[in-house]
TIVO-369017 format. One record per residue (C-alpha): residue in three letters; x, y, z. Coordinates in steps of 0.05 Angstrom, whole numbers. Example, Ala and Ser with C-alpha at 12.3 -4.5 7.8 and 13.67 -1.06 7.14 Angstrom:
2
(pt ala, (246, -90, 156))
(pt ser, (273, -21, 143))
REM end
This chain:
354
(pt met, (48, 354, -89))
(pt asp, (50, 276, -102))
(pt his, (84, 229, -56))
(pt leu, (145, 213, -113))
(pt glu, (155, 284, -113))
(pt glu, (149, 292, -44))
(pt leu, (199, 237, -34))
(pt lys, (244, 268, -73))
(pt glu, (250, 331, -49))
(pt phe, (261, 298, 22))
(pt ala, (312, 242, -10))
(pt arg, (363, 306, -33))
(pt leu, (362, 325, 43))
(pt his, (383, 257, 62))
(pt ala, (432, 243, 1))
(pt arg, (456, 314, 25))
(pt gly, (468, 287, 99))
(pt gln, (500, 217, 79))
(pt gly, (549, 262, 33))
(pt met, (524, 247, -32))
(pt thr, (539, 310, -87))
(pt ala, (463, 343, -101))
(pt glu, (496, 318, -175))
(pt his, (494, 254, -170))
(pt ala, (426, 254, -121))
(pt thr, (392, 293, -185))
(pt arg, (413, 241, -240))
(pt val, (391, 180, -189))
(pt leu, (325, 210, -182))
(pt ala, (316, 233, -258))
(pt arg, (307, 154, -272))
(pt ile, (254, 147, -219))
(pt thr, (195, 150, -245))
(pt asn, (149, 109, -203))
(pt glu, (148, 72, -139))
(pt thr, (115, 6, -163))
(pt thr, (141, -63, -145))
(pt gly, (187, -102, -185))
(pt asp, (194, -42, -246))
(pt pro, (266, -35, -256))
(pt asp, (254, 47, -257))
(pt ser, (226, 43, -182))
(pt trp, (252, 81, -130))
(pt pro, (274, 22, -94))
(pt ala, (298, -10, -159))
(pt val, (341, 46, -182))
(pt trp, (380, 60, -107))
(pt thr, (391, -7, -100))
(pt ala, (418, -21, -174))
(pt glu, (469, 42, -156))
(pt gly, (489, -2, -86))
(pt arg, (505, -54, -130))
(pt ala, (547, -19, -166))
(pt ala, (581, 23, -123))
(pt ala, (586, -49, -77))
(pt asp, (619, -75, -147))
(pt arg, (676, -30, -152))
(pt gly, (695, -41, -83))
(pt asp, (660, 28, -48))
(pt leu, (616, -15, 2))
(pt leu, (598, 51, 37))
(pt asp, (579, 78, -16))
(pt ala, (538, 22, -25))
(pt cys, (507, 30, 45))
(pt arg, (486, 100, 27))
(pt his, (441, 78, -38))
(pt tyr, (412, 15, -1))
(pt ala, (390, 71, 52))
(pt leu, (362, 112, 15))
(pt ala, (333, 46, -32))
(pt arg, (291, 33, 31))
(pt phe, (280, 105, 40))
(pt pro, (235, 118, 89))
(pt tyr, (215, 57, 113))
(pt his, (217, -18, 87))
(pt gly, (145, -27, 74))
(pt asp, (148, -63, 2))
(pt pro, (191, -132, -11))
(pt asp, (239, -89, -59))
(pt arg, (250, -41, -1))
(pt arg, (262, -99, 42))
(pt thr, (320, -135, 6))
(pt ala, (357, -59, 4))
(pt gln, (347, -54, 78))
(pt arg, (386, -125, 75))
(pt leu, (424, -113, 39))
(pt cys, (447, -45, 75))
(pt val, (457, -83, 128))
(pt asp, (491, -137, 100))
(pt thr, (538, -94, 61))
(pt phe, (560, -53, 132))
(pt asp, (570, -116, 154))
(pt gln, (619, -140, 100))
(pt trp, (656, -73, 112))
(pt arg, (663, -70, 185))
(pt arg, (696, -134, 177))
(pt gly, (748, -99, 140))
(pt gln, (761, -53, 195))
(pt asp, (791, -56, 274))
(pt gly, (745, -69, 336))
(pt ile, (671, -61, 308))
(pt glu, (622, -111, 331))
(pt arg, (547, -124, 325))
(pt leu, (505, -129, 381))
(pt glu, (435, -155, 398))
(pt phe, (381, -145, 453))
(pt asp, (318, -187, 465))
(pt his, (263, -134, 477))
(pt gly, (201, -183, 497))
(pt gly, (209, -223, 435))
(pt glu, (221, -163, 381))
(pt thr, (297, -142, 370))
(pt ile, (346, -86, 382))
(pt ala, (409, -85, 339))
(pt cys, (468, -50, 353))
(pt trp, (535, -33, 315))
(pt ala, (591, -19, 369))
(pt ala, (663, 4, 375))
(pt gly, (710, 14, 441))
(pt leu, (673, -29, 484))
(pt gly, (706, -38, 558))
(pt arg, (674, -23, 624))
(pt ser, (728, 33, 635))
(pt arg, (697, 80, 582))
(pt pro, (640, 122, 584))
(pt leu, (588, 103, 541))
(pt leu, (558, 136, 479))
(pt val, (485, 118, 436))
(pt val, (482, 151, 380))
(pt met, (410, 143, 351))
(pt gly, (375, 173, 282))
(pt gly, (305, 188, 276))
(pt ile, (248, 158, 240))
(pt val, (275, 148, 173))
(pt ser, (354, 142, 181))
(pt val, (385, 69, 201))
(pt lys, (439, 59, 237))
(pt glu, (495, 45, 179))
(pt gln, (481, 115, 162))
(pt trp, (512, 133, 230))
(pt ala, (555, 67, 244))
(pt pro, (611, 98, 197))
(pt leu, (631, 145, 255))
(pt leu, (642, 85, 301))
(pt pro, (730, 90, 295))
(pt leu, (722, 167, 312))
(pt leu, (683, 162, 380))
(pt arg, (727, 100, 401))
(pt arg, (790, 151, 395))
(pt leu, (760, 199, 435))
(pt gly, (749, 152, 483))
(pt tyr, (687, 133, 488))
(pt ala, (645, 60, 487))
(pt ala, (606, 77, 434))
(pt val, (539, 37, 406))
(pt val, (500, 57, 343))
(pt thr, (420, 31, 343))
(pt glu, (356, 55, 309))
(pt leu, (291, 79, 348))
(pt pro, (235, 39, 358))
(pt gly, (206, 13, 279))
(pt val, (270, 36, 240))
(pt gly, (311, -18, 201))
(pt glu, (332, -82, 248))
(pt asn, (292, -56, 317))
(pt thr, (226, -82, 311))
(pt val, (201, -59, 374))
(pt thr, (133, -14, 350))
(pt tyr, (147, 59, 368))
(pt gly, (92, 76, 417))
(pt pro, (96, 132, 481))
(pt asp, (134, 78, 533))
(pt ser, (187, 70, 473))
(pt trp, (238, 107, 514))
(pt arg, (240, 45, 561))
(pt thr, (274, 7, 516))
(pt leu, (329, 47, 532))
(pt gly, (339, 32, 597))
(pt leu, (342, -38, 565))
(pt leu, (400, -30, 526))
(pt leu, (440, 11, 582))
(pt asp, (417, -56, 625))
(pt gly, (440, -105, 575))
(pt leu, (511, -58, 569))
(pt ala, (531, -57, 642))
(pt asp, (579, -100, 637))
(pt arg, (610, -72, 575))
(pt ala, (616, 1, 584))
(pt arg, (605, 54, 647))
(pt val, (531, 65, 619))
(pt his, (528, 104, 697))
(pt asp, (569, 154, 658))
(pt thr, (520, 153, 587))
(pt ser, (514, 203, 533))
(pt met, (464, 216, 479))
(pt leu, (477, 233, 417))
(pt ala, (393, 224, 385))
(pt leu, (370, 253, 326))
(pt ser, (306, 286, 310))
(pt phe, (247, 235, 345))
(pt ser, (313, 190, 386))
(pt gly, (323, 265, 417))
(pt his, (256, 257, 443))
(pt leu, (265, 188, 468))
(pt ala, (329, 202, 505))
(pt leu, (296, 266, 551))
(pt arg, (241, 223, 562))
(pt ala, (283, 160, 580))
(pt ala, (327, 221, 612))
(pt val, (273, 241, 658))
(pt glu, (273, 166, 697))
(pt asp, (343, 144, 692))
(pt pro, (407, 182, 722))
(pt arg, (454, 137, 675))
(pt ile, (434, 188, 618))
(pt arg, (479, 247, 641))
(pt arg, (475, 291, 577))
(pt val, (431, 287, 508))
(pt leu, (443, 324, 449))
(pt thr, (405, 321, 395))
(pt val, (388, 359, 329))
(pt gly, (306, 386, 311))
(pt ala, (284, 330, 369))
(pt pro, (202, 336, 374))
(pt val, (189, 348, 447))
(pt ala, (114, 370, 457))
(pt gly, (87, 416, 412))
(pt phe, (82, 374, 344))
(pt phe, (50, 317, 388))
(pt ala, (0, 358, 420))
(pt asp, (-19, 427, 378))
(pt glu, (-65, 409, 329))
(pt thr, (-65, 478, 289))
(pt trp, (16, 453, 274))
(pt trp, (0, 383, 254))
(pt pro, (-29, 405, 178))
(pt arg, (44, 434, 164))
(pt val, (74, 366, 178))
(pt pro, (101, 332, 116))
(pt gly, (60, 273, 82))
(pt ile, (117, 225, 84))
(pt thr, (136, 246, 153))
(pt ala, (63, 222, 179))
(pt asp, (58, 174, 146))
(pt thr, (123, 140, 180))
(pt leu, (97, 154, 238))
(pt arg, (33, 118, 221))
(pt arg, (76, 61, 204))
(pt leu, (116, 49, 257))
(pt thr, (65, 62, 319))
(pt gly, (29, 8, 281))
(pt ser, (-39, 62, 272))
(pt gly, (-91, 42, 222))
(pt asp, (-90, 110, 188))
(pt leu, (-77, 179, 209))
(pt thr, (-132, 193, 244))
(pt glu, (-119, 150, 290))
(pt leu, (-47, 165, 290))
(pt arg, (-66, 236, 308))
(pt ala, (-107, 214, 375))
(pt arg, (-50, 178, 395))
(pt leu, (9, 233, 392))
(pt pro, (-9, 274, 444))
(pt glu, (10, 215, 489))
(pt phe, (82, 229, 475))
(pt ala, (86, 299, 483))
(pt leu, (139, 321, 547))
(pt thr, (110, 360, 597))
(pt pro, (146, 423, 636))
(pt lys, (146, 380, 702))
(pt gln, (179, 331, 663))
(pt leu, (231, 365, 634))
(pt gly, (246, 406, 692))
(pt his, (261, 354, 728))
(pt leu, (322, 345, 689))
(pt arg, (400, 371, 709))
(pt ile, (429, 349, 653))
(pt pro, (470, 381, 595))
(pt val, (417, 389, 534))
(pt arg, (452, 412, 474))
(pt tyr, (405, 427, 412))
(pt val, (413, 434, 342))
(pt val, (362, 484, 310))
(pt ser, (334, 486, 235))
(pt ser, (312, 557, 229))
(pt arg, (266, 536, 170))
(pt asp, (253, 463, 198))
(pt glu, (196, 440, 160))
(pt ile, (171, 386, 205))
(pt ile, (188, 412, 282))
(pt pro, (147, 475, 302))
(pt asp, (196, 529, 337))
(pt thr, (154, 526, 407))
(pt glu, (198, 459, 419))
(pt arg, (257, 513, 435))
(pt thr, (218, 567, 476))
(pt leu, (183, 509, 524))
(pt leu, (267, 468, 531))
(pt arg, (296, 545, 540))
(pt asp, (233, 558, 594))
(pt thr, (237, 499, 627))
(pt leu, (309, 458, 627))
(pt his, (371, 483, 675))
(pt asp, (425, 471, 623))
(pt val, (405, 474, 553))
(pt arg, (444, 521, 489))
(pt phe, (426, 519, 418))
(pt arg, (459, 514, 361))
(pt thr, (418, 546, 306))
(pt phe, (430, 530, 227))
(pt asp, (395, 566, 171))
(pt asp, (368, 506, 141))
(pt val, (312, 454, 137))
(pt his, (302, 395, 187))
(pt gly, (373, 369, 204))
(pt ser, (409, 421, 177))
(pt pro, (432, 373, 126))
(pt ala, (471, 437, 86))
(pt his, (505, 446, 157))
(pt leu, (532, 369, 167))
(pt gly, (606, 382, 178))
(pt ala, (593, 448, 225))
(pt met, (534, 415, 258))
(pt arg, (576, 351, 275))
(pt arg, (626, 394, 300))
(pt trp, (590, 431, 338))
(pt leu, (557, 377, 372))
(pt ile, (628, 336, 381))
(pt ser, (649, 387, 416))
(pt gln, (593, 396, 463))
(pt leu, (590, 329, 481))
(pt leu, (668, 329, 497))
(pt trp, (665, 391, 538))
(pt ser, (597, 372, 572))
(pt arg, (641, 305, 597))
(pt val, (705, 348, 624))
(pt ala, (656, 395, 660))
(pt arg, (625, 331, 696))
(pt arg, (684, 308, 733))
(pt gly, (679, 331, 794))
(pt ala, (608, 347, 798))
(pt arg, (556, 332, 849))
(pt pro, (536, 255, 826))
(pt ala, (466, 276, 833))
(pt ser, (430, 290, 763))
(pt arg, (358, 296, 772))
(pt ala, (317, 342, 818))
(pt pro, (260, 309, 854))
(pt leu, (205, 305, 801))
(pt gly, (153, 347, 839))
(pt gly, (203, 400, 830))
(pt gly, (224, 444, 778))
(pt ala, (178, 484, 737))
(pt ser, (110, 462, 723))
REM end
């Protein structure tokens, strides 16, 4: 399968995950013949034109969905960078007509972490929502009004290297979550933080939770943990788009350099055994990116883990409604169950499984 055809296959799944019909996605994809910058039949040009049409008819969120696909899988050329800007600007236009959605920016060593937020208040527990290596925050930000109504100070942001997050993705990227919590300390109850962290950001959240007791629960979908990063037998099965996107986000010169770096990301049984917090994990039984050994490792090392399995590919896009209902129900249940529990949420790092 060539790059454009693989791109189309992935886009069908991501379009479905954003609520587009399969028929609409198929019609758009049929018009795309290349990825050449400036060509009106290219990937970014066709999706961007659809986004502009949606914006012209006043459907700003639908425009954002199309712009997000126009910059897919990352904004690495001029046309995709234009789509990235349109996605952010159009969402900004939409949220100004809503009640209480605000934009936040944080500096990290001269790099920027941007967020959309709602319901901020020092008495409210914090919920951070973060997508994976190809998901911009504008895809998840429409959830903010719901999360605010559920009583959360909710913040939607991006994995390092994705969208407006200009931090390079690396083994220490989990530290940016601590920076985010520090920046929100006066605007939310950060010592009671939940992470709704999808795919690769789930790995980030688990690693951060090992060190940061403010993170009280992690809910994730198809997160890599160790095998994806370190299992040499799995790597040949990883889709080319996933590998290329990781190469770009990590700043690796080529795939050989990327593969040499990835084992540094792997979480150890000792680290995972240190966690005493609830972890809720959606498994896709036909996941083409994440090996099933990740579920086995989590089951054998974590003290409080539950899984929900869907017969689907990575991210379970065909089960979006059921997946969201399960995650939200687990989020609310773990929050209720936490009341009255002892404040300690970590074992000594020397303890637990090894």
